[in-house]
C-alpha positions in Angstrom: -3.4 -15.6 0.2 0.1 -17.0 0.7 3.7 -16.1 0.1 6.7 -14.8 2.0 4.9 -11.7 3.4 1.6 -13.4 4.4 0.5 -12.1 7.8 3.3 -9.5 8.1 2.0 -6.3 9.8 3.8 -3.0 9.6 3.1 0.2 11.5 4.4 3.8 11.5 4.3 6.8 13.9 2.2 9.7 12.8 4.1 13.0 12.6 3.5 15.1 15.7 3.5 18.3 13.7 0.3 17.4 11.9 1.9 16.9 8.5 0.9 14.0 6.2 2.6 10.7 6.5 3.6 9.1 3.2 4.4 5.4 3.1 6.2 4.4 -0.1 5.5 0.9 -1.4 7.5 -0.7 -4.2 10.2 -3.3 -5.1 13.2 -1.1 -4.2 15.0 -2.3 -1.0 14.8 0.1 1.9 11.3 1.6 1.1 8.7 1.8 3.9 7.2 -1.4 2.3 9.6 -3.3 0.1 8.1 -6.1 -1.9 11.2 -7.4 -3.5 9.9 -10.9 -4.3 7.2 -9.7 -6.6 8.7 -8.8 -10.0 5.3 -7.2 -11.1 5.7 -4.5 -8.5 7.4 -1.3 -9.8 10.5 0.1 -8.1 8.2 2.9 -6.6 4.7 1.6 -7.2 2.3 3.4 -4.9 2.1 5.9 -2.1 -0.2 5.3 0.9 -0.8 8.8 2.5 -2.3 9.4 5.9 -3.7 12.9 6.4 -4.0 13.3 10.2 -5.8 16.6 10.0 -8.8 14.8 8.4 -8.0 11.3 9.7 -8.2 10.0 6.1 -6.0 7.7 4.0 -5.3 8.0 0.3 -3.6 5.8 -2.4 -1.6 7.3 -5.3 -0.3 5.1 -8.1 3.1 6.4 -9.1 2.8 5.5 -12.8 3.5 1.9 -12.0 4.1 -0.5 -14.9 1.4 -3.0 -13.8 -1.0 -0.5 -12.1 -2.6 -0.5 -8.7 -6.0 -2.0 -8.1 -8.5 -1.2 -5.3 -10.6 -3.9 -3.7 -11.5 -7.3 -5.0 -13.4 -5.5 -7.8 -10.0 -4.6 -9.1 -10.8 -0.9 -9.8 -7.7 0.4 -11.6 -6.2 3.6 -10.1 -5.3 6.3 -12.6 -1.7 7.4 -12.1 -1.0 10.4 -9.8 -4.6 10.7 -8.7 -5.5 10.5 -5.0 -8.0 7.8 -4.1 -9.5 7.9 -0.6 -9.5 4.5 1.0 -11.1 3.3 4.2 -9.6 1.0 6.8 -9.8 -2.7 6.0 -9.7 -1.9 2.3 -7.7 -4.3 0.1 -5.5 -3.1 -2.7 -3.2 -4.9 -5.1 0.3 -4.0 -6.3 1.8 -6.5 -8.8 0.6 -9.9 -7.5 0.7 -8.7 -3.9 -2.5 -7.8 -2.0 -2.2 -5.4 0.9 -4.8 -4.2 3.4 -5.0 -1.0 5.4 -5.8 -2.3 8.9 -7.8 0.0 11.2 -7.1 -2.1 14.3 -3.5 -0.8 14.4 -4.1 2.7 13.2 -1.6 3.7 10.4 -0.5 0.2 9.3 -0.5 -2.1 6.3 -0.6 -5.8 6.2 1.0 -7.6 3.2 0.6 -10.9 1.6 1.2 -12.5 -1.8 -1.5 -14.3 -3.8 1.0 -16.9 -5.2 4.0 -18.7 -3.9 7.2 -17.7 -5.5 
C-alpha cells in the first residue's frame, strides 16, 4: 500500500456519556477522515461507529457511489446496513484501504493502494 496517507494514524476520544461515537469518512474536507485525493471516494462515503456500551465497532455504507468493501475478500456492504467489524479489520473506500487498529483503541489507519 502506498499514497499520501500511507501510515497515517488517527484517533478520537470516546464520549464520556456512553453515547455512540460516529466517525464520518469521505472526500469532503473537514470530515473526521477526509480522503480528498481519491476521486472514487464519495463526499460522505461510510460511517465508522463505536458503541462503547458493548465495546463494538460497526461500518455503515452511506449509499456511496463506488461502495464499501470489507476485508481482502472485498465483501460489498449493502447501503445503510450496520456491519460489525473487529479490530485489525481492513476495509476499502474508493481505492483507499483503511484499518481499524486495536492497539490505539478507537482509531483508523489510512493508506492508498495506488500513487496519485
